[in-house]
C-alpha positions in Angstrom: 55.6 -24.8 24.9 52.9 -25.0 27.6 52.7 -21.5 28.4 52.2 -20.8 24.9 49.2 -23.2 24.7 47.9 -21.7 27.8 47.9 -18.0 26.7 46.9 -18.8 23.4 43.4 -20.4 24.5 43.3 -17.8 27.8 43.0 -15.1 24.3 40.9 -17.1 21.9 38.3 -17.7 25.4 38.6 -14.3 25.9 38.1 -12.9 22.3 35.0 -15.4 22.3 33.5 -13.9 25.2 34.4 -10.4 23.9 32.8 -11.1 20.3 29.4 -12.4 21.7 28.5 -9.5 23.1 28.1 -6.9 20.1 27.4 -10.0 17.9 24.1 -10.1 19.8 23.6 -6.5 19.5 24.3 -6.6 15.7 21.5 -9.3 15.5 18.5 -7.2 16.4 17.2 -5.5 13.2 14.7 -2.8 13.4 12.9 -1.8 10.1 11.1 0.5 8.9 7.7 0.0 7.0 6.0 3.3 5.3 2.3 3.7 4.9 0.3 6.2 4.1 -2.1 9.2 6.1 -3.6 7.7 9.3 -7.5 7.8 7.5 -7.1 5.5 5.2 -6.6 1.7 4.5 -2.4 1.5 4.2 -1.5 2.8 7.7 -4.1 0.6 9.9 -2.7 -2.3 7.9 0.8 -1.9 8.2 0.3 -1.1 11.9 -0.9 -4.7 11.9 1.7 -5.8 9.9 3.9 -3.7 12.3 2.5 -5.6 14.9 2.9 -9.1 13.8 6.0 -9.2 13.2 7.1 -7.5 16.6 5.0 -10.2 18.3 6.2 -13.0 16.4 9.3 -12.5 15.2 11.4 -9.9 17.9 11.4 -12.1 20.6 13.3 -14.8 19.0 14.8 -13.6 15.8 15.3 -10.1 16.6 13.6 -8.8 13.8 11.4 -5.4 14.4 9.2 -3.9 12.5 7.9 -0.1 13.0 5.1 1.5 10.6 5.2 5.2 9.9 2.8 7.3 8.1 4.0 9.1 4.9 2.2 11.3 2.1 1.4 7.5 0.3 2.9 6.0 -2.7 5.2 8.6 -4.3 6.7 9.3 -1.0 7.4 5.7 -0.3 9.2 4.7 -3.3 11.4 8.1 -2.5 11.9 6.6 1.2 12.6 3.2 -0.7 15.4 4.9 -3.0 17.1 7.1 -0.3 17.2 4.0 2.5 14.5 6.0 4.5 12.3 2.7 4.6 13.1 -0.7 4.4 9.4 -1.6 3.3 6.4 0.5 2.0 3.1 -0.4 1.1 2.4 0.7 -2.6 -0.3 0.7 -5.2 0.2 -1.3 -8.0 0.3 2.2 -10.6 3.2 3.1 -8.7 5.2 -0.4 -9.0 4.4 0.1 -13.0 6.0 3.5 -12.9 8.8 2.2 -10.5 9.2 -0.9 -12.7 9.4 1.5 -16.2 10.8 4.7 -14.8 7.8 5.9 -16.1 4.4 8.4 -15.1 5.2 10.9 -12.0 8.7 9.4 -11.2 10.3 9.2 -14.8 12.9 12.0 -13.8 14.4 9.2 -11.5 14.3 6.4 -13.7 13.6 2.7 -13.2 13.9 1.9 -9.3 15.9 -1.1 -9.8 16.2 -1.6 -5.6 12.1 -2.3 -5.3 11.0 -5.8 -4.9 7.8 -7.3 -4.0 6.8 -9.3 -1.5 3.2 -10.1 -1.8 -0.3 -8.3 -3.1 -2.4 -7.5 -0.2 -5.7 -6.3 -1.0 -7.4 -3.9 -4.1 -7.0 -0.7 -3.5 -10.8 0.6 -4.3 -11.8 4.2 -5.8 -14.5 5.9 -3.9 -15.4 8.7 -5.7 -17.5 11.1 -3.3 -19.3 14.4 -4.4 -21.7 16.2 -2.7 -25.3 15.2 -3.8 -25.8 18.7 -5.7 -23.3 18.1 -8.0 -24.5 14.6 -8.8 -26.9 14.3 -11.9 -26.0 10.4 -13.2 -24.5 9.0 -10.3 -21.9 7.6 -12.4 -17.9 8.9 -13.0 -19.8 11.2 -15.8 -20.3 13.7 -13.2 -16.8 14.2 -12.9 -16.8 16.0 -16.0 -19.0 18.8 -14.5 -16.7 19.6 -12.0 -14.4 22.2 -13.9 -13.6 25.4 -11.5 -14.8 23.9 -8.2 -12.9 22.5 -5.7 -11.4 18.9 -5.6 -9.6 17.2 -2.9 -7.1 15.2 -4.9 -5.0 13.9 -2.1 -1.8 14.8 -0.4 1.0 16.0 -2.2 3.1 13.1 -3.8 0.6 10.6 -2.6 -0.8 7.4 -4.6 -4.1 9.2 -4.1 -3.0 12.6 -6.0 -1.5 10.8 -9.0 -3.9 7.4 -9.3 -6.6 10.5 -9.3 -4.8 12.2 -11.7 -4.2 8.7 -14.0 -8.0 8.2 -14.2 -9.2 11.8 -14.5 -7.0 11.7 -17.7 -8.2 8.4 -19.1 -12.1 9.8 -18.6 -11.3 12.8 -20.4 -10.9 15.3 -17.7 -7.6 17.9 -17.5 -6.8 17.4 -13.6 -5.6 21.1 -13.8 -9.2 22.3 -14.9 -10.3 21.3 -11.4 -9.6 23.7 -8.2 -7.5 21.3 -6.9 -7.0 20.8 -3.3 -4.3 18.9 -1.3 -5.3 17.1 1.6 -5.2 13.9 3.5 -8.3 11.8 4.2 -9.2 13.3 7.3 -9.2 16.8 6.3 -11.0 15.8 3.1 -13.7 14.7 5.5 -14.0 17.7 7.4 -13.7 19.8 4.2 -16.9 18.4 2.7 -18.6 18.1 5.7 -18.1 22.5 6.0 -18.7 22.5 2.2 -15.2 23.7 1.6 -14.9 21.2 -1.3 -17.5 19.5 -3.7 -15.6 16.0 -4.4 -12.9 13.9 -3.4 -11.0 10.9 -4.6 -10.7 8.5 -2.1 -9.3 5.1 -2.9 -8.3 2.5 0.0 -9.6 -1.3 1.1 -13.0 -1.1 2.0 -14.3 -0.4 4.7 -12.3 2.6 4.7 -12.9 4.5 8.0 -13.4 7.9 6.3 -15.8 6.8 4.0 -17.6 5.0 6.4 -17.3 8.8 8.6 -18.3 10.8 5.9 -21.5 8.5 5.0 -22.6 8.1 8.9 -22.0 12.2 9.4 -23.6 13.5 6.1 -26.1 10.9 4.8 -27.6 11.4 1.5 -25.8 15.0 1.1 -23.2 12.9 -0.3 -23.3 10.3 -3.1 -20.3 8.0 -3.8 -20.2 7.5 -7.5 -20.1 4.3 -9.8 -18.7 3.5 -13.0 -20.4 1.8 -16.0 -18.4 -0.9 -18.2 -17.3 2.2 -20.5 -16.2 4.2 -17.8 -14.3 1.0 -16.4 -12.4 0.4 -19.8 -11.2 4.2 -20.3 -10.0 4.3 -16.9 -7.4 1.5 -17.2 -6.4 3.2 -20.7 -5.0 -0.8 -21.6 -2.9 -1.1 -18.9 -4.3 -3.9 -17.6 -4.1 -2.4 -13.8 -7.8 -1.5 -12.9 -10.7 -3.6 -12.9 -14.1 -3.9 -12.1 -14.7 -3.9 -8.4 -18.0 -4.4 -6.6 -18.7 -3.2 -2.9 -21.3 -5.3 -1.5 -24.1 -3.7 0.0 -24.0 -2.9 4.0 -20.4 -2.3 3.3 -20.8 1.4 4.5 -23.7 3.2 7.1 -27.2 3.4 4.7 -25.4 1.4 1.7 -28.8 -0.6 0.7 -27.2 -1.8 -3.2 -23.9 -2.7 -3.8 -21.9 0.0 -5.7 -19.6 -1.0 -8.9 -16.4 0.9 -8.6 -12.7 0.4 -9.6 -9.7 -1.3 -8.1 -6.2 -2.0 -9.0 -3.6 -4.1 -6.6 -1.7 -2.8 -3.7 1.3 -4.5 -2.4 4.1 -5.0 -0.2 7.9 -3.7 -1.5 11.3 -4.2 0.0 14.1 -3.0 -0.2 16.4 -5.8 -2.3 19.3 -4.6 0.7 16.8 -6.7 3.2 18.5 -10.0 3.8 16.9 -13.0 2.5 16.3 -14.4 5.7 14.5 -11.7 7.0 12.2 -11.4 4.1 11.6 -14.8 4.1 10.6 -14.7 8.0 8.4 -12.1 7.5 6.1 -13.3 4.6 5.9 -17.0 6.3 4.7 -14.8 9.5 2.4 -13.3 7.8 0.6 -16.2 5.8 0.6 -18.4 9.2 -1.3 -15.4 10.9 -3.8 -13.9 8.4 -6.5 -14.4 10.9 -4.7 -12.3 12.8 -4.5 -9.4 10.3 -8.1 -9.9 9.2 -9.5 -9.1 13.1 -7.3 -5.8 12.7 -8.6 -4.7 9.4 -11.4 -6.1 6.8 -9.4 -5.3 4.0 -6.6 -7.6 4.7 -9.8 -11.0 4.0 -8.9 -10.1 0.4 -5.3 -11.7 1.5 -4.5 -15.6 0.2 -1.4 -17.7 -0.4 -3.6 -18.8 -4.1 -3.1 -14.8 -4.5 -0.2 -13.5 -3.0 1.9 -13.4 -6.4 -1.3 -11.8 -8.7 -0.8 -8.7 -10.6 2.5 -8.4 -8.8 4.1 -5.4 -10.6 7.9 -6.0 -9.5 9.9 -8.8 -9.4 9.8 -10.9 -5.9 12.3 -10.5 -3.1 14.5 -14.0 -3.0 13.1 -14.5 0.7 9.5 -14.2 -0.5 10.3 -16.4 -3.5 12.3 -18.5 -1.6 8.7 -19.1 1.0 6.3 -19.7 -1.9 8.6 -22.5 -3.5 8.3 -24.1 -0.4 4.5 -24.2 0.1 4.4 -25.7 -3.6 4.0 -22.6 -5.6 5.0 -22.1 -8.8 7.3 -18.7 -9.2 6.7 -17.2 -12.7 10.0 -16.4 -14.6 8.6 -12.5 -14.9 8.8 -12.3 -11.2 12.3 -13.9 -11.1 14.9 -10.9 -10.0 17.7 -11.3 -12.0 
């Protein structure tokens, strides 16, 4: 009997030691965050988020996050669906499409796997035209680009689809333009060498490529403004787009404020990511906003009070738990079923 107990104890002890080793390896979680092309706002903010998680959560909690470039929101929805990414930065427009199974992803149906974590910053539209194409200085000038080369964004990117959405709502058939499908960096190059006459470049001000274009081209290009009537047309009753003012001095030689339009960007996540991990990431973001602010000015628009504003998808339970702990009321519309 005694021998049996000792043997059992030895086996139990050995099992405990043996199980402990792989358990530690399994505890480490390495997630992927899909962003967009490197010349916009998504990528640098994504890198900032990944760096924050690496510094604050990886050493003790074994939660890692890597930011990767992509074609933007359209591809990001696909990557989330196919489990090629765990987190993604998305345009509000694509959040709406994903929730409804509409727009450019209608053939894929509602994306029930996607959950929201937080609003990030306004995705501000910058319509840039060669000065020779500018007549009014407003969005009305886009009407005169029929048959001319216009960079609409990388294929299947959020930039491409938001540009199509806005142009159609303004009464412009995108296919009437000579469309060029480029990321932000190549678009800036094409403007400089005269290969295109205009581009739609959304992002969180200051967008690095707009800074570059303004600094290198000066008065050879103009950023179009939107009238109240044009803002209403661009939104088409969705409630997604709103008036946005880019303060004077945001870009080189910008001596006056610009009136344009913006939609929200948000951080999305697959519902398969554990609640505890999303909770820790959400908490870390809001306990370290100054860190993000120092890396990109667009994140200065973030605050706990605005975290749930305009979210198009239900919250991930981990994010909802954090907000409730902070004393915020989570709307019923944002609670996952």
